[in-house]
N, C-alpha and C positions, 0 to 999 in steps of 0.2 A: 504494500500500500504506500503511495507517495507520501512524503513528509509534508506537513503544512508549509505554506510558502513563507511564513514568518520565522521558521526555525533558523538558528544560526547557520547550519550547514546549507540549507536551501537558499537562504538569502545571500550567503557568501558566493555561491555558484553564479548568482545572477547579478551581483553588484557591478562587475565590469560593464555589462550591458546596460544596467540601470543608470550608471553614472554617465555613460555615453548618451543615453536618452536625455538626461538633464542638460548636458551641454548642447544637444541638438535643439531642445526647446528654446534655450537662450539665443542660439544662433538664428533660429526662425524668427523670433521676435525682433532681433536686431535687423534682420534683412528687411522686414516689412516696415519697421519704424523708419529706417533710412530712406525708404521709398515713399514716405508720406502717408502710410496707412495708419488707421487708428484701431487699436485692439478693442473689441466689444465683447460683452457677455449677454446672452439672451436666455430666457427661461428654459429649463429642461422639461418641466411638467406642463403640457400644453393640451388644448382642446383637440387639435388635429396634428398628429405626429409626422404626417407625410402622406403621399398618395401613391407610392410605389406599389405596383400590383403584387409583387412577390415578397414584400417585407412584412414581417409580423412585429407588432409593437407590444411593449409592456404596459399594462393598465395599472393605474393607481387611483386614489380618491382624495379629493380635497374636502375637509370638514370645516364649514364656516362657524363662526362664534354662535350663530343662532341655531346651529344644529343641522342646517341644510347640507346635503352631500352632493358633490359633483364629480363625475368620472373624468379623469384626465389621463393623459398618456405620456410616457417618456419619449421624447422626440427621437426620430431615427436620423435626423439631420437638422441643423439650425437654419436651413436654407430659407424657409418661409419668413422666419423672424428677421433674418439679415436683409432680405429684400424689402421688408417693410421699412427698415431703417434707411435703405437706399432711397425709397420713395419719399421719405421724410427729409432727405437732403444730407445724410450722414457722410457722403463722399466715400473714398476708398476705405474699406474696412476688412479686418481679418478676425478670426476667432479660433482658439484651440478649445473645442467643445467636447465634453463628454456626451456620447450618444449611445443609444440602446437598440439592439435588433434581436428579437426573441428567436430562439430556435437555431442560432448560428454558433457553432463551435468547431474549430479545426486548428491545424497548425498555423493558419493565416486568419482565423476568425475568432473573435471573442464576443459574447453577447453584450458586453459593455466595453467601449473602446473610445479612443480620442480621434476626432476628425479635425483636420486643419482646413478651414474654408476661408476663401478670400474673394472679394468682389471689387472690380474697378469700373466705375462709370466711364463711358467712352471707349472702352477696350473692345477689340474684335478678336477673332480666333488667332490670328498671327501674333497679336500682342500677348495673348495669354500663353500661347506655346512658348514664346521667347521668355516671358517672365518665369514660367515654370522651370524651364531649363536653367535660367539664371539662378533660381532658388536651389536646384539640385547642386549646381556647381559651387554655390556659396556655402552650403552646409554639409556637403559630403566630400570625401577624397576624390581625386580625379578618376580613380578606378575602384570599383566596389565589388565585393563578392558576397553573395548570400545564397544559401541553400544550394551550393555547388555551381552557381552561375556567376560568371565574372562579366561586368559591364563597364565599358569605357565611356565616360561622360564627355569626352572631347568632341564627339559628334552625336547626332541624333537622326533617327529615321522618321519620316512622316509617310503614312500610307493610308489611303482611304479604305473604308470597309468594302466598297465595291472591288477595288484592286486586290485586296486581301482574299476575297472570295474567289476572284478569277484565278489568282495565283495558287492558292492552296486547296480550293474546293473544285475549281473548274466550272463554276456556275456564275451566271449573271444575276446577282442577288436583287438588283433593282428591277429587272425585267420580270422577275417572278414574284414581286411583292404581293402578299396576300394569297398566293397560290401554292399551298404546301406540296401538292402532288407534283407540280412542275419543278419546284426547287429540289425535291427528293430525286426525281428522275435525272436532273442535271448533275446532281452530286453523286449519283450512283448509290443512293441509300434507299432502304425500305422504309416507307412511312409507317410509324407506329400507330397503334389504335388510338384514336382521339387526338393525335398530335396536330397542333395548329402550325401555321407558317412561323409564328413567333417561336414556338417550342423548337421547331426544327432549326430555325436560324441560330438560336443559342446553343443547341446541341452541336451544330457544325462549327460554330465559333469556338466553343470550348475544346472540342476534340481535334480540330484540324488547323485552326488559325492561331489561337493563343499560345500553343507550344513553340511557335516560331517568333514570338514578339518579345522585345526588350531583353535581348540576349547580348550580342556583341556591343550594342549601343541602345540607349533608350528609344522606345518606339511610341510615337503618337498615332493612334488609330483614329482617323478623322472621318467626318462626313457620314454620319450614320443614317440608315434608311429612316424616312419620316415616321414610320411606324414606331421607331425607338427614339423619338425626339424628346420624350419626357418634358422637361421644362425649357428646352432649347427652341430657338426660332428656326424656321425652315430657311434654307439657303436661298437668298434672293436670286441667285444665278441658276438654281436647279431645285425646284420645290419637291423633288423626289427624296431629297436628303435634308438632314438637319445639321446645324452648325454645332456639332458636339464632338468631343474627342475623349478617348481614354488613354492613359499613360501606363506603360509597362517598363519596369526596370528590374534587372536580374530575374526576368521571367515572371515577375509578380505584377498583378494589376494594382497600380498604386493610386490612381486618381481618375475622376470623372468630371468633365468640364462642359459648360454650355456658353454659347453666346445667347443671352437670356431672352426668352419670350416676354414681350412687354404688352401684348394684346390680351386684355382681360377676358373678352368674349371667347377667343380661341382657347385660352387657358381653362376657362370654365368648361367648355365642351370636352377638352381632354380629360379633365378631372372626372366629369360625369362618366365618360367611357371607361376610364381606369377603375373607378369605383364599382361599376357594373361587373367588370371582369374579376376584380378582387372578391366581390361578394359571391359571384358564381363559383369561384374556386373554394372559398371557405364555407359557403353555405349560410353565412350570417352577415348582418350589418355590423359596423364597428363604430366609427367616429363621425361627427358632423363635418360637412364641408367647411373649409376655412374661409368664411365670408370676409373676415378682416383682411386676409391676404389678397383676396380678389378686389376688395375695396382699395387697397393700396395700389394694385395694378391699374385700377380704374382712375385713381388720382393721378398716376403717372410715374411709372418706373422708368428712370432714365436709361437710354441705351447703355448696356454694360455686358461684361462677361464675368463668369464666376467659376470656381472650381472647388471640389471636395477631394481632399487628399488624406489617405489613411495614415495618420501620424505614427501609429504603432508599427505599421509596415515600413515606413521611412526609418524608424528607429532600428528595426530589424536589419535593414540594408546598411545603415550607418555602423552598426555594431557587429555585423556578420552573424546574427542569431539565426537559428534554424526554426524556432517556434515563437509564436507571439507571446506566450506566457513568460518567455525569458526577458522580455522588455516591459512587463507589467510589474509594478511594485507589489501589488497583491491582486489576486483574481478570485472572485467568489466561485466556488465549485458547487 
């Protein structure tokens, strides 16, 4: 049986990783402060924790002095709250936020973890790619090794999702959008019972594409199909894709970024569709729509770009750790 994480033997084994994590947090704060960002803190217990279809949130309850009870949720990301601040005029902001995602645990996942998120008004995708690469180079050594993969940060690769599917799957993913049978035939795969186009898209992405990403150099996987836009705007030059990228370093998915959608009506329509899909999957309703967030969009979210980066995974890369628990001071089992 594993020793408790607080025991001297267990803590001593993790201390080199944990001290590297502490230096990393200081370096991240220095990087953003030098670039004119303001560090913010937003509530963790919220009425709406997010709208991702496949994420499960932790429920909690707020008890008022008069005895009234209200169900709240631990947020899966501070994104909604930070965009409200942007709509209010906060300017460039960042946050090292504790976030919660129920049902997630592996060498790279913890149900409670730290997310580094930052948003810059006026930024586009190229700006955010450049700033993310600058952050990596500022807080990490020039060459990093994690989980047996060595990555040189002196150069970076950008590849679109469509190009990655063409290269590694042999399929035109944009031409097959919404047609699972056609995508399966092009990929030489048997379509599983009840498998949707989105299900197959992610199965192919995980099995055939991600193993090639972020190895010799960091990889920015850009221009996702509009069906995976989430909170990103569609590309004005090609509305089949969204201005979204994911970042991979040492073969690890490290960050997810958007040129942000600012249209409140389109965002509401996406939320309605996502909620319907999530409720169909779980068989139950969960939290109310975040009308306050939609009101902030209606008021006017400035053109901006933002990114969510897994800080614990960044700490793993910085320290050369094999498991996320090695860079957590304590983890609830």
